Backbone as CSV, one residue per row, in Angstrom:
resi,resn,N_x,N_y,N_z,CA_x,CA_y,CA_z,C_x,C_y,C_z
1,UNK,-173.297,9.889,-101.826,-174.256,10.564,-100.727,-175.381,11.333,-101.451
2,UNK,-176.771,10.869,-101.278,-177.719,11.458,-101.869,-178.131,12.968,-101.330
3,UNK,-178.514,14.068,-101.688,-178.806,15.322,-100.938,-180.239,15.704,-101.796
4,UNK,-180.719,16.863,-101.076,-182.002,17.303,-101.718,-181.959,17.706,-103.086
5,UNK,-180.766,18.133,-103.750,-180.797,18.362,-105.075,-180.204,17.277,-105.991
6,UNK,-180.227,16.061,-105.368,-179.258,14.978,-106.277,-180.011,14.818,-107.653
7,UNK,-181.131,14.716,-107.794,-181.833,14.516,-109.033,-181.637,15.731,-110.253
8,UNK,-181.569,16.971,-109.511,-181.258,18.130,-110.217,-179.784,18.317,-110.784
9,UNK,-178.930,17.520,-109.935,-177.553,17.559,-110.293,-177.509,16.295,-111.303
10,UNK,-178.470,15.402,-111.302,-178.353,14.073,-112.386,-178.656,14.874,-113.706
11,UNK,-179.702,15.879,-113.675,-180.162,16.300,-114.988,-179.435,17.183,-115.532
12,UNK,-178.340,17.960,-114.734,-177.415,18.666,-115.301,-176.179,18.035,-115.930
13,UNK,-175.955,16.982,-115.083,-174.936,15.719,-115.894,-175.352,15.129,-117.317
14,UNK,-176.796,14.887,-117.108,-177.313,14.455,-118.651,-177.346,15.389,-119.504
15,UNK,-177.634,16.677,-119.230,-177.552,17.562,-120.378,-176.187,18.042,-120.707
16,UNK,-175.136,17.903,-119.821,-173.761,18.081,-120.321,-173.364,16.736,-121.408
17,UNK,-173.964,15.436,-120.949,-173.896,14.456,-122.094,-174.259,14.554,-123.274
18,UNK,-175.385,15.007,-123.219,-176.098,15.301,-124.482,-175.178,16.424,-125.392
19,UNK,-174.706,17.291,-124.729,-174.186,18.425,-125.310,-172.896,17.780,-125.841
20,UNK,-172.225,16.762,-125.162,-170.842,16.283,-125.617,-171.001,15.465,-126.784
21,UNK,-172.289,14.665,-126.834,-172.481,13.950,-127.897,-172.716,14.867,-129.528
22,UNK,-173.264,16.034,-129.065,-173.422,16.878,-130.296,-171.957,17.289,-130.738
23,UNK,-171.278,17.401,-129.655,-169.808,18.169,-130.157,-169.125,17.231,-130.664
24,UNK,-169.337,15.750,-130.241,-168.502,14.930,-130.880,-168.966,14.618,-132.495
25,UNK,-170.449,14.503,-132.552,-170.653,14.283,-134.011,-170.227,15.505,-134.712
26,UNK,-170.162,16.618,-134.280,-170.079,18.009,-135.012,-168.347,17.781,-135.652
27,UNK,-167.538,17.241,-134.669,-166.205,17.177,-135.059,-165.880,15.840,-136.349
28,UNK,-166.576,14.853,-136.014,-166.790,13.764,-136.801,-167.220,14.176,-138.358
29,UNK,-168.347,15.099,-138.070,-168.880,15.247,-139.521,-168.019,16.145,-140.436
30,UNK,-167.272,17.265,-139.457,-166.421,18.239,-139.993,-165.035,17.528,-140.566
31,UNK,-164.793,16.453,-139.810,-163.465,15.582,-140.713,-164.111,14.966,-141.856
32,UNK,-165.194,14.388,-141.773,-165.537,13.594,-142.861,-165.679,14.482,-144.133
33,UNK,-166.541,15.714,-144.072,-166.522,16.781,-145.148,-165.069,16.901,-145.524
34,UNK,-164.183,16.928,-144.553,-162.658,17.254,-145.187,-162.178,16.011,-146.025
35,UNK,-162.315,14.906,-145.758,-161.786,13.999,-146.215,-162.558,13.566,-147.698
36,UNK,-163.640,13.489,-147.580,-164.607,13.245,-148.566,-164.774,14.403,-149.647
37,UNK,-164.362,15.565,-149.272,-164.588,16.785,-150.095,-165.935,17.047,-150.223
38,UNK,-166.699,16.919,-149.206,-168.215,17.074,-149.313,-168.560,18.633,-148.763
39,UNK,-169.250,19.449,-149.866,-169.392,20.674,-149.218,-170.558,20.980,-148.649
40,UNK,-171.789,20.271,-148.868,-172.918,20.203,-148.208,-172.580,19.776,-146.850
41,UNK,-171.999,18.557,-146.514,-171.848,18.299,-144.971,-170.930,19.476,-144.357
42,UNK,-170.209,20.210,-145.059,-169.445,21.321,-144.365,-170.015,22.180,-144.009
43,UNK,-171.039,22.430,-144.785,-172.081,23.704,-144.646,-173.044,23.302,-143.522
44,UNK,-173.483,22.258,-143.416,-174.352,21.653,-142.329,-173.701,21.768,-141.039
45,UNK,-172.447,21.506,-141.015,-171.616,21.533,-139.403,-171.601,22.896,-139.338
46,UNK,-171.333,23.776,-140.188,-171.473,25.262,-139.229,-172.877,25.825,-139.071
47,UNK,-173.856,25.182,-139.601,-175.003,25.572,-139.425,-175.478,25.263,-137.860
48,UNK,-175.296,23.779,-137.710,-175.432,23.159,-136.624,-174.675,23.745,-135.079
49,UNK,-173.930,24.572,-135.437,-172.869,25.431,-134.190,-173.983,25.860,-133.144
50,UNK,-174.953,26.276,-133.780,-175.915,27.025,-132.795,-176.578,26.100,-131.625
51,UNK,-176.592,24.896,-132.065,-177.106,23.870,-131.223,-176.191,23.854,-129.970
52,UNK,-174.885,23.772,-130.101,-173.869,23.900,-129.013,-174.122,24.989,-127.944
53,UNK,-174.029,26.053,-128.750,-174.249,27.364,-128.208,-175.637,27.427,-127.257
54,UNK,-176.666,26.993,-127.556,-178.011,26.820,-126.756,-177.571,25.888,-125.587
55,UNK,-177.000,24.695,-125.799,-176.782,23.970,-124.719,-175.768,24.436,-123.600
56,UNK,-174.872,25.278,-123.944,-173.973,26.026,-122.918,-175.035,26.826,-122.368
57,UNK,-175.893,27.458,-122.744,-176.680,28.676,-122.268,-177.447,27.656,-121.406
58,UNK,-178.285,26.767,-121.700,-179.214,26.113,-120.889,-178.333,25.432,-119.857
59,UNK,-177.197,24.836,-120.004,-176.327,24.352,-118.595,-175.845,25.271,-117.734
60,UNK,-175.485,26.424,-118.108,-175.403,27.743,-117.509,-176.672,28.186,-116.282
61,UNK,-177.637,28.192,-117.104,-179.079,28.563,-116.586,-179.278,27.562,-115.577
62,UNK,-179.097,26.007,-115.754,-179.322,24.931,-114.674,-178.545,25.373,-113.560
63,UNK,-177.105,25.565,-113.897,-176.055,25.652,-112.821,-176.191,26.791,-111.806
64,UNK,-176.674,28.034,-112.569,-176.983,29.201,-111.421,-178.209,28.700,-110.621
65,UNK,-179.522,27.960,-111.282,-180.175,27.435,-110.559,-180.139,26.828,-109.115
66,UNK,-178.940,25.877,-109.430,-178.459,24.903,-108.365,-177.621,25.917,-107.336
67,UNK,-176.832,26.752,-107.857,-176.037,27.430,-107.029,-176.999,28.344,-105.933
68,UNK,-178.129,28.892,-106.316,-178.948,29.519,-105.652,-179.461,28.883,-104.479
69,UNK,-179.597,27.331,-104.563,-179.807,26.386,-103.378,-179.088,26.027,-102.374
70,UNK,-177.613,26.996,-102.320,-176.792,26.966,-101.371,-176.443,25.199,-101.214
71,UNK,-175.766,24.508,-101.991,-175.548,23.093,-102.046,-174.270,22.905,-101.207
72,UNK,-174.232,21.577,-100.826,-172.694,21.189,-100.042,-171.763,21.405,-100.865
73,UNK,-170.637,21.547,-100.387,-169.312,21.913,-100.873,-168.839,20.927,-102.197
74,UNK,-169.150,19.612,-101.950,-169.188,18.495,-102.836,-170.268,19.065,-104.172
75,UNK,-171.373,19.266,-103.966,-172.292,19.687,-105.249,-171.736,20.893,-105.642
76,UNK,-171.366,21.894,-104.895,-170.863,23.180,-105.434,-169.579,22.933,-106.432
77,UNK,-168.934,22.051,-105.988,-167.724,21.763,-106.900,-168.293,21.099,-108.474
78,UNK,-169.146,20.160,-108.164,-170.067,19.455,-109.087,-170.489,20.483,-110.068
79,UNK,-171.170,21.801,-109.826,-171.841,22.392,-110.513,-170.752,23.603,-111.232
80,UNK,-169.586,23.875,-110.662,-168.616,24.553,-111.003,-167.973,23.781,-112.066
81,UNK,-167.697,22.457,-111.922,-167.099,21.874,-112.959,-167.879,21.713,-114.269
82,UNK,-169.133,21.302,-113.879,-170.008,21.213,-115.031,-169.983,22.508,-116.047
83,UNK,-170.030,23.555,-115.357,-169.813,24.672,-116.269,-168.662,25.062,-117.089
84,UNK,-167.688,24.580,-116.320,-166.264,24.613,-117.110,-166.195,23.560,-118.278
85,UNK,-166.822,22.371,-117.939,-166.833,21.159,-119.076,-167.838,21.709,-120.266
86,UNK,-168.745,22.632,-119.724,-169.620,23.179,-121.265,-169.026,24.061,-121.898
87,UNK,-168.057,24.965,-121.172,-167.383,25.836,-121.779,-166.215,25.269,-122.773
88,UNK,-165.588,24.174,-122.435,-164.906,23.185,-123.194,-165.576,22.707,-124.474
89,UNK,-166.580,22.221,-124.105,-167.683,21.612,-125.271,-167.899,22.456,-126.146
90,UNK,-168.141,23.706,-125.652,-168.766,24.561,-126.613,-167.590,25.129,-127.623
91,UNK,-166.321,25.012,-127.039,-165.022,25.288,-127.890,-164.551,24.450,-128.906
92,UNK,-165.006,23.019,-128.508,-164.722,21.904,-129.365,-165.701,21.813,-130.309
93,UNK,-166.979,22.431,-130.148,-167.822,22.787,-131.275,-167.191,23.987,-132.097
94,UNK,-166.845,24.889,-131.799,-166.202,25.785,-132.341,-165.068,25.755,-133.181
95,UNK,-164.141,24.656,-132.770,-162.971,23.822,-133.698,-163.638,23.332,-134.778
96,UNK,-165.088,22.589,-134.276,-165.619,21.719,-135.700,-165.935,22.454,-136.705
97,UNK,-166.639,23.522,-136.305,-167.206,24.680,-137.314,-165.520,25.246,-138.138
98,UNK,-164.588,25.468,-137.565,-163.270,25.841,-138.117,-163.064,24.886,-139.190
99,UNK,-163.065,23.499,-138.654,-162.617,22.509,-139.739,-163.551,22.425,-140.861
100,UNK,-164.775,22.599,-140.584,-165.872,22.445,-141.598,-165.642,23.691,-142.826
101,UNK,-165.198,24.764,-142.137,-164.932,26.113,-143.084,-163.740,25.850,-143.822
102,UNK,-162.525,25.262,-143.405,-161.569,24.710,-143.988,-162.128,23.668,-145.156
103,UNK,-162.801,22.882,-144.688,-163.453,22.016,-145.627,-164.181,22.331,-146.747
104,UNK,-164.783,23.279,-146.508,-165.749,24.155,-147.574,-164.757,24.399,-148.512
105,UNK,-163.748,25.193,-148.107,-162.769,26.095,-149.018,-161.877,25.055,-149.737
106,UNK,-161.438,23.846,-149.276,-160.564,23.026,-149.982,-161.413,22.005,-150.785
107,UNK,-162.614,22.038,-150.606,-163.521,21.268,-151.362,-163.606,21.817,-152.964
108,UNK,-163.329,23.482,-152.938,-163.358,24.158,-154.361,-161.946,23.835,-155.117
109,UNK,-161.000,23.269,-154.371,-159.676,23.328,-154.905,-159.255,21.871,-155.303
110,UNK,-158.169,21.945,-156.312,-157.770,20.498,-156.368,-156.946,19.910,-155.211
111,UNK,-157.314,18.739,-155.055,-156.623,17.778,-153.660,-155.293,17.774,-153.807
112,UNK,-154.575,18.151,-152.531,-153.229,17.895,-152.371,-152.967,16.511,-152.466
113,UNK,-151.607,16.055,-153.278,-151.218,14.773,-153.199,-150.169,14.477,-152.027
114,UNK,-150.768,14.490,-151.021,-149.871,14.215,-149.814,-150.997,13.582,-148.526
115,UNK,-149.893,12.682,-148.269,-150.850,11.758,-146.920,-150.422,12.284,-145.772
116,UNK,-151.773,12.874,-145.101,-151.771,13.394,-143.770,-152.441,12.553,-142.807
117,UNK,-152.009,12.723,-141.502,-152.790,11.582,-140.555,-153.731,12.547,-139.843
118,UNK,-154.674,13.071,-140.666,-155.472,14.027,-139.822,-156.679,13.085,-139.352
119,UNK,-157.140,12.186,-140.174,-158.083,11.351,-139.479,-157.656,10.606,-138.203
120,UNK,-156.503,10.288,-138.259,-156.041,9.472,-136.893,-155.893,10.842,-135.408
121,UNK,-155.541,11.872,-136.276,-155.623,12.809,-135.213,-156.676,13.108,-134.367
122,UNK,-157.855,13.158,-135.637,-159.124,13.364,-135.067,-159.606,12.224,-133.990
123,UNK,-159.294,11.080,-134.640,-159.466,10.068,-133.493,-159.311,9.944,-132.361
124,UNK,-157.858,10.497,-132.269,-156.952,10.332,-130.902,-157.661,11.571,-129.997
125,UNK,-157.981,12.742,-130.593,-158.533,14.012,-129.834,-159.719,13.583,-129.125
126,UNK,-160.658,13.066,-130.084,-162.080,12.587,-129.543,-161.987,11.210,-128.658
127,UNK,-161.166,10.516,-128.840,-160.867,9.376,-127.939,-160.890,10.013,-126.655
128,UNK,-159.575,11.146,-126.331,-159.316,11.457,-125.226,-160.406,12.317,-124.461
129,UNK,-161.399,12.927,-125.614,-162.509,13.581,-124.643,-163.585,12.595,-124.493
130,UNK,-163.710,11.545,-125.141,-164.830,10.557,-124.615,-164.158,10.165,-123.149
131,UNK,-162.946,9.642,-123.109,-162.213,9.276,-121.937,-162.181,10.203,-120.611
132,UNK,-162.058,11.474,-120.940,-162.428,12.419,-120.037,-163.726,12.513,-119.658
133,UNK,-164.743,12.290,-120.435,-166.179,12.553,-119.868,-166.774,11.192,-119.215
134,UNK,-166.054,10.151,-119.726,-166.071,8.839,-118.879,-165.733,9.112,-117.570
135,UNK,-164.511,9.643,-117.325,-164.087,10.037,-116.073,-164.862,10.659,-115.165
136,UNK,-165.513,11.791,-115.938,-166.601,12.677,-115.153,-167.657,11.940,-114.649
137,UNK,-168.273,11.275,-115.699,-169.448,10.329,-115.149,-169.221,9.450,-114.045
138,UNK,-168.023,8.719,-114.370,-167.818,7.866,-113.188,-167.128,8.466,-111.848
139,UNK,-166.973,9.580,-111.987,-166.077,10.248,-110.763,-164.828,9.716,-110.733
140,UNK,-164.017,9.280,-111.636,-162.857,8.326,-111.497,-161.517,9.576,-111.836
141,UNK,-160.826,9.941,-110.695,-159.797,10.804,-110.893,-158.503,10.003,-111.632
142,UNK,-158.506,8.867,-111.208,-157.460,7.903,-111.847,-157.274,8.128,-113.153
143,UNK,-158.510,7.631,-113.658,-158.616,7.671,-114.799,-158.175,8.885,-115.654
144,UNK,-158.662,9.919,-115.184,-158.589,11.236,-115.525,-157.178,11.753,-115.677
145,UNK,-156.194,11.402,-114.637,-154.927,11.666,-114.380,-154.320,10.840,-115.341
146,UNK,-154.780,9.677,-115.864,-154.062,8.768,-116.891,-154.063,9.321,-118.161
147,UNK,-155.051,9.776,-118.654,-155.035,10.396,-119.816,-154.587,11.697,-120.072
148,UNK,-154.221,12.547,-119.173,-153.579,13.845,-119.458,-152.279,13.739,-120.123
149,UNK,-151.388,12.781,-120.074,-150.022,12.627,-120.458,-150.276,12.601,-122.164
150,UNK,-151.566,11.671,-122.427,-151.720,11.337,-123.978,-151.901,12.495,-124.909
151,UNK,-152.185,13.624,-124.041,-152.167,14.712,-125.222,-150.962,14.898,-125.935
152,UNK,-150.049,14.494,-125.282,-148.700,14.718,-126.155,-148.595,14.112,-127.557
153,UNK,-149.243,13.032,-127.665,-149.658,11.964,-128.779,-150.402,12.957,-129.957
154,UNK,-151.189,13.881,-129.331,-151.856,14.654,-130.600,-150.945,15.786,-130.778
155,UNK,-150.066,16.373,-129.887,-149.203,17.271,-130.101,-148.091,16.745,-131.007
156,UNK,-147.482,15.763,-131.032,-146.592,15.098,-131.611,-147.069,15.022,-133.331
157,UNK,-148.290,14.500,-133.422,-149.056,14.519,-134.660,-148.892,15.781,-135.317
158,UNK,-149.599,16.598,-134.431,-149.546,18.299,-135.446,-148.525,18.684,-135.677
159,UNK,-147.100,18.274,-135.107,-145.864,18.825,-135.273,-145.503,18.078,-136.638
160,UNK,-145.788,16.791,-136.773,-145.581,16.169,-137.911,-146.115,16.529,-139.322
161,UNK,-147.406,16.761,-138.993,-148.434,17.242,-140.018,-147.781,18.791,-140.486
162,UNK,-147.408,19.563,-139.502,-146.926,20.787,-139.749,-145.576,20.638,-140.480
163,UNK,-144.812,19.865,-140.518,-143.487,19.398,-141.091,-143.611,19.217,-142.636
164,UNK,-144.699,18.326,-142.698,-145.172,17.663,-144.091,-145.735,18.966,-144.808
165,UNK,-146.500,19.562,-144.327,-147.265,20.854,-145.167,-145.719,21.913,-145.410
166,UNK,-145.211,22.073,-144.671,-144.053,22.912,-144.689,-143.042,22.417,-146.003
167,UNK,-142.845,21.355,-145.798,-141.915,20.767,-146.991,-142.808,20.712,-148.185
168,UNK,-144.127,20.620,-148.466,-145.080,20.620,-149.489,-144.927,22.074,-150.104
169,UNK,-145.094,22.991,-149.064,-145.114,24.655,-149.398,-143.655,24.954,-150.216
170,UNK,-142.593,24.352,-149.318,-141.516,24.992,-150.068,-141.179,24.105,-151.402
171,UNK,-141.841,23.068,-151.528,-141.751,22.573,-153.027,-142.563,22.891,-154.162
172,UNK,-143.884,23.493,-153.608,-144.738,23.834,-154.538,-145.496,24.931,-154.124
173,UNK,-145.057,26.344,-154.560,-145.719,27.420,-154.093,-147.222,27.658,-154.182
174,UNK,-147.663,26.838,-155.460,-148.802,27.084,-155.720,-149.929,26.520,-154.520
175,UNK,-149.475,25.503,-153.772,-150.074,24.760,-152.942,-150.049,25.687,-151.347
176,UNK,-149.523,26.726,-151.410,-149.509,27.313,-150.104,-150.774,27.669,-149.367
177,UNK,-151.650,28.230,-150.148,-153.213,28.467,-149.424,-153.632,27.121,-148.902
178,UNK,-153.786,26.022,-149.938,-154.207,24.659,-149.247,-153.501,24.073,-148.167
179,UNK,-152.312,24.461,-148.271,-151.292,23.916,-147.102,-151.968,24.758,-145.866
180,UNK,-151.995,25.793,-145.838,-152.400,26.653,-144.693,-153.806,26.356,-144.048
181,UNK,-154.552,26.053,-144.986,-155.822,25.569,-144.558,-155.761,24.169,-143.794
182,UNK,-154.714,23.400,-144.017,-154.833,22.168,-143.599,-153.955,22.285,-142.204
183,UNK,-153.410,23.375,-142.189,-152.422,23.439,-140.798,-153.311,24.277,-139.838
184,UNK,-154.111,24.900,-140.276,-155.388,25.285,-139.518,-156.271,24.135,-138.745
185,UNK,-156.589,23.198,-139.684,-157.471,21.938,-139.254,-156.475,21.287,-138.275
186,UNK,-155.246,21.069,-138.727,-154.456,20.217,-137.523,-154.418,21.012,-136.121
187,UNK,-154.286,22.173,-136.203,-154.161,23.026,-134.878,-155.823,22.949,-134.399
188,UNK,-156.603,22.896,-134.996,-158.039,22.887,-134.348,-158.273,21.577,-133.597
189,UNK,-157.784,20.523,-134.348,-157.724,19.112,-133.746,-156.900,18.629,-132.497
190,UNK,-155.747,19.490,-132.661,-155.087,19.773,-131.405,-155.574,20.472,-130.252
191,UNK,-156.368,21.457,-130.580,-157.117,22.027,-129.520,-158.226,21.313,-128.748
192,UNK,-158.783,20.300,-129.527,-159.934,19.578,-129.088,-159.110,18.593,-128.104
193,UNK,-157.908,18.140,-128.489,-157.317,17.308,-127.336,-156.928,18.345,-126.418
194,UNK,-156.682,19.490,-126.431,-156.548,20.265,-125.161,-157.727,20.465,-124.283
195,UNK,-158.820,20.830,-125.155,-159.954,20.938,-124.351,-160.391,19.347,-123.514
196,UNK,-160.169,18.267,-124.232,-160.182,17.233,-123.460,-159.388,16.944,-122.193
197,UNK,-158.232,17.545,-122.226,-157.243,17.499,-121.081,-157.692,18.307,-120.018
198,UNK,-158.442,19.589,-120.704,-159.092,20.420,-119.468,-160.120,19.832,-118.787
199,UNK,-160.824,18.998,-119.448,-162.035,18.188,-118.673,-161.430,17.364,-117.660
200,UNK,-160.468,16.561,-118.227,-159.609,15.752,-117.166,-159.191,16.339,-115.860
201,UNK,-158.823,17.615,-116.140,-158.276,18.292,-114.728,-159.445,18.669,-114.310
202,UNK,-160.394,18.839,-114.506,-161.465,19.343,-113.821,-162.302,18.120,-113.127
203,UNK,-162.025,17.001,-113.901,-162.479,15.838,-112.956,-161.634,15.614,-111.676
204,UNK,-160.368,15.621,-112.033,-159.508,15.637,-110.680,-159.835,16.495,-109.531
205,UNK,-160.201,17.854,-110.006,-160.698,18.971,-109.076,-161.953,18.452,-108.563
206,UNK,-162.826,17.933,-109.307,-164.141,17.380,-108.732,-164.020,16.604,-107.841
207,UNK,-163.124,15.666,-107.742,-163.125,14.136,-106.969,-162.175,14.598,-105.896
208,UNK,-160.998,15.446,-105.975,-159.932,15.773,-105.007,-159.961,16.848,-104.350
209,UNK,-160.546,17.938,-105.005,-160.446,19.359,-104.479,-158.911,19.849,-104.712
210,UNK,-158.450,19.217,-105.870,-157.218,19.601,-105.829,-156.773,20.437,-107.518
211,UNK,-156.713,21.384,-107.542,-156.371,22.163,-109.036,-154.881,21.858,-109.639
212,UNK,-154.916,20.933,-110.608,-153.648,20.578,-111.123,-153.292,21.069,-112.466
213,UNK,-154.263,22.067,-112.632,-153.922,22.794,-114.140,-152.537,23.372,-114.500
214,UNK,-151.826,23.786,-113.421,-150.525,24.563,-113.753,-149.720,24.310,-112.777
215,UNK,-149.885,22.786,-112.469,-148.774,22.467,-111.229,-147.348,22.559,-111.467
216,UNK,-147.023,22.286,-112.749,-145.426,22.227,-112.938,-145.010,23.579,-113.551
217,UNK,-145.697,24.533,-113.572,-145.225,25.825,-113.861,-145.258,26.610,-112.367
218,UNK,-145.966,26.138,-111.283,-146.334,26.901,-110.119,-145.337,26.582,-109.162
219,UNK,-144.682,25.432,-109.254,-143.722,24.918,-108.443,-142.434,23.984,-108.814
220,UNK,-141.864,22.962,-108.252,-140.766,22.311,-108.508,-141.336,21.044,-109.136
221,UNK,-140.574,20.402,-109.711,-140.940,19.042,-110.223,-141.641,18.810,-111.592
222,UNK,-141.809,17.634,-112.060,-142.137,17.688,-113.502,-143.958,17.673,-113.243
223,UNK,-144.692,18.001,-114.228,-145.907,17.690,-114.494,-146.605,16.186,-114.270
224,UNK,-145.702,15.342,-114.997,-145.914,13.952,-114.942,-145.988,13.513,-113.428
225,UNK,-144.972,13.858,-112.439,-144.798,13.285,-111.231,-145.757,14.060,-110.388
226,UNK,-146.253,15.291,-110.590,-147.385,15.906,-109.834,-148.886,14.982,-110.248
227,UNK,-148.828,14.733,-111.276,-150.159,14.140,-111.775,-150.137,12.748,-111.337
228,UNK,-149.135,11.992,-111.158,-149.141,10.752,-110.808,-149.331,10.493,-109.279
229,UNK,-149.509,11.640,-108.573,-149.616,11.545,-107.187,-151.052,12.029,-106.647
230,UNK,-152.070,11.281,-106.580,-153.595,11.744,-106.132,-153.438,12.639,-104.946
231,UNK,-154.416,13.611,-104.633,-154.508,14.120,-102.965,-155.635,13.173,-102.593
232,UNK,-155.620,13.504,-101.083,-156.715,12.713,-100.478,-158.027,13.525,-100.672
233,UNK,-159.235,12.720,-101.457,-160.437,13.414,-101.622,-160.870,14.340,-100.369
234,UNK,-161.458,15.556,-100.901,-161.802,16.554,-100.019,-163.276,15.942,-99.704
235,UNK,-163.856,16.594,-98.550,-165.192,15.983,-98.271,-166.039,16.742,-99.075
């Protein structure tokens, strides 16, 4: 349904999508810098973090302007969800900066002879983020609910990588500093998937007016059972 502020809401959505594109690019560049041991690329990722900070400020300013116009309940949900998605995207940028910092430090050290699935982990995390944003654009709560359990795939990879790095540190004490850098990278990639999950949960709230963030902790039953049962959309 069109409202008097429909065009402004669309502008807010477009600003969010531009921010998401920058966040995704930052993660891809950070991981590339890590894999290729490219010091210059790692430094550029860190420098570009300010772009995402500016996006977050701009989104917040647009949102405040829209809130002052006393929108309908559905529009109000959209604006508040947009602000929360913006916060998550800014934090994705922070994680990209952390990865770039570790890539910078590791580029100055001999490479570890260990095969880690960090690129796969990055791909999965960004795939979840893109799927969550697509669900936001399409206002598709079913798609959002479907991707939430996939966060466990990234968690499993993080555990696997940590086991490999722990074994490496036990076998070679001189590798400990480098292994710790890589553990931080893995943790950052896991956090990016967590932010994707957060975005998906916000999509469900936007479409159904139901907060599912802590459903399993606040009541009985499993998370998956609650996630699988959509509520009736609120007006």
